[in-house]
Each structure stands twice: as structure tokens, then as C-alpha cells.
N, C-alpha and C positions, 0 to 999 in steps of 0.2 A: 406563551405566544409572543413572538417577536413583533414589535411594531416600527413600521417604516415611517420615517418622517422626511418628507420633500424639502431639500434645503433651497430655501429662496434666494434668488440671486439679486444681487443690487443692481438697480436700474437708475437712469437719470431721471430727475423730477420732470423735465420739460425738454423741448427742443433747443431753447436758447443755452440752457445748461450744457447739453451736449455739444453744441457749436462753440462755446467758450472754451471746454475742455479740448475738443478738437484742434481749436486754433492755438491753444497753449503748447499742445504737443507738437504741431507743425511748425510753429515759430521757433522754438528752441533756441539754445544759447548761442549757436553759430550764427544765425540771422542778427542777432543783436551785438555780438562780441567780435565775429570775424568779418561779418559782411561789409560794414563800411570801410574797413581797411583793405578788403580785396577788391571792392569796387572802386576805391581810389588808385589802387595800384595797376589794376589791369584794364584802365580805360573808361572809368565813369559811365558814361551813358551806353557804351557798347556792352559792357559787363552787364549793366542793369537789364538792358534789353534781353540778352541772352538767359539772364535769371529769371525774368518773367515769363518768357516762352517755356522754359523747363517747368516752372512753377504750374502753369496753367495747363500744361499738356501732361508730362509724367506724374508731377505732383499730384494734382487734382484727381487723375485717373486712379492712382494707386490708393488714395484716401477714399474715393467712392468705392471701390473694389473691396478693401478692407472693411468698410462700414456695412456694405451690402452682405458680405460673407458673414459677418458676425451677427447681422440681424436675421439673417435667413436660417443660419444654422443653430445659433445659441450656443456654439462650442468654442473652445479654445482654438487658438491658431492651428494646432496640429490636428485636432478633431474636424475643424471646418474642412482643411484641405483633404482630410482622409474620407470625408463623405463624397468626395468625387472619384474615389478609388484609392487602394493602398499605396499605388505607385507615385501618388502625388503628396503624400504625407511628409515627404522630405522637405517639400516647401515651406510647410508649416515648422518643421523642426529647424529650418534655416531661419525663418521669421522669429521664432521664439528664442533663438542663440542671440541674435542681435542685441537684444536688451542686456544680456549678461556681459557682451563685449563693451558697450559704450557706458554702462553704469559707472564703473570705476573712474572713467574720464569725467563724466558728469558730477560725480561726488567731488573730485578735486576742484574743479572750475566752480561748483557750487560753494566749496569752502572758501575760496577766493573772493567770490561774489559777497558770501556773509562777512568775510573779514573787511573788505571795503566799505561795505553798508555800516558797519559797527565803527570804523575809523572816520567814516565821514561824518556820523552822527556825534561820535565823542570829540574828535580832533579838528573837524571842519575840511573844507575842500582844499584849502592851502597846504595841508600836511599831505596830501596824496598827489598834487600837482607839482612834484620835484624832479621832473625829467626821467622818472623811472627808478630812482633810488629806493623809494618805498616799496615798490613791488619786488625788486631784486633783494631787498634785505628779508622781506617776508618770506619768499619761495625758498629762500636759501637755508632757512630754519625749518628743518624736517619736523620738530617736535610741534611749533607753532602751526604749520601746514596740516599737520595730522589732526590736530586738536580742533581746528576749525572745520576740517572735512568732518569730523565725528559730530560737531555741532549741527552742521548742515543736514547730516544723514538723520540725526535725531528730530529735527524739525520735519522733515519729510516722512519719517516713520509715523510721527504723530498725526500728521495730517491724513495719511493713508489709512491709519489704524481707526479713524474716525468715520470712514466708509465714504461711499460715492456721495450721498446727500450731505451727510454731516461735516465731512472733511474736504473732499476734492472740489466740489461745487461751491462750498462757502469760500475757500481759498481762491477760487477762481474769480468769484464775484468781486473780490477786492483787487487781486494781483493783475488780472487782464486789464480793467480799466486803467490802473495805475501805469502798467507798461505802456498802453497807449499814449497817454498823458506825457509821460517821460520821453517817449520816442519822439513825438511831436515837438516837446520843449527843447530836445537835444538838437533836432533837424533846424528849427528856428534860429537856435543860438549859433550853430553852425553856419549858417548863411550870412552872419553878420561878421564871421571872421574874415580877416584879409585873405583875398584870392579864392573865396568860396564859389564865386560865380564861374571862375575859370576852371 
């Protein structure tokens, strides 16, 4: 007689654990890496105002929609949209395709970040602030870029393999507060630079 075992799905330990994870996924590398550059390039306050309007309209709406769909159906993205009818399954397919498209990009940038973190700790900040030569030298070496990308991927794999509570939540408890502290520190430091008020 075959016995069936229900597979218990991983769940967040509490509301704040989920909020930290949602914030971490929403912030993304683009907000920390490209946002300051684009804000300065495209008008500062005007760009920031447009950005905030989009975040609190489209961004928050989509986040709430995805969260509500996930909680209501308990399904994957494809299964959640399919519950509204088979003709809507393609939306879930598109939503599931996006991570496969952006993962290579994130792995490469993650490798850069890992390399910079290691170089900062080993060589100090002066070695990195050389007008771009450090970065150019690093990305021009395919082998080095590939190795740092693999290291980043291994770290992510270990965190994810530990599960929601043992891996992702614990990593978020350290990394999200650290990100906030660093962002505030960089913002305060930037305000002390010449021309910052302008």
C-alpha cells in the first residue's frame, strides 16, 4: 500500500521576516548601484520625485498584488494565475521567465560586489579609488570576473539551501540593517563633498 506524504512548504517565521525579505528584493542592486548616478544625471529632485511616484503607485501595487495572489492560492506564479482561468496562465509564465533573464546579470554584478568587498577589506579604500583603473583592470580579466561570479553564486546557493528560516531570514537580519546603515553613511558623507547642496 503506497503512503502519501504531504510536502510541507517553507514559511516565514513572522511578519517582520517577510517584510525584510520583500524590502530586500524590492531594493535590488539597481537602486543602490545605478540610482544615485541616474538621479544626478537626470535632474536630481525632478528624477527623485518621478521615481517616488512610480514606486508608490506601480511598485507598491504590484508588490501587494503578488503577495495577495501568493497567500490566496499558495501556488507558484503559473499556478496562481492559472486559477483565474487557463487563458491567464501566460502571465504566470512571463513572471516566471523574468528571474531566468535577470539572474545572469545579477550574478555578474554580484561577483563585482564580492570582489570589491574583498579588495576593500584586504587592500583598503585607497586601492579602489583610483579613477576607475581598478574596475577596468578587473572586468577586462575574464578569468577573474568568472571566478568572483562563481564565488558569489556559491554564497547565494548556500544561503538559499539553508531554507527560508535558516538561510534567507538569518541573512536578511544581518544584511538589511547593514545596508540601511551603509546607505545613511554614504548619504551623509556625500553631503559633505563640494557641490553636494547644488
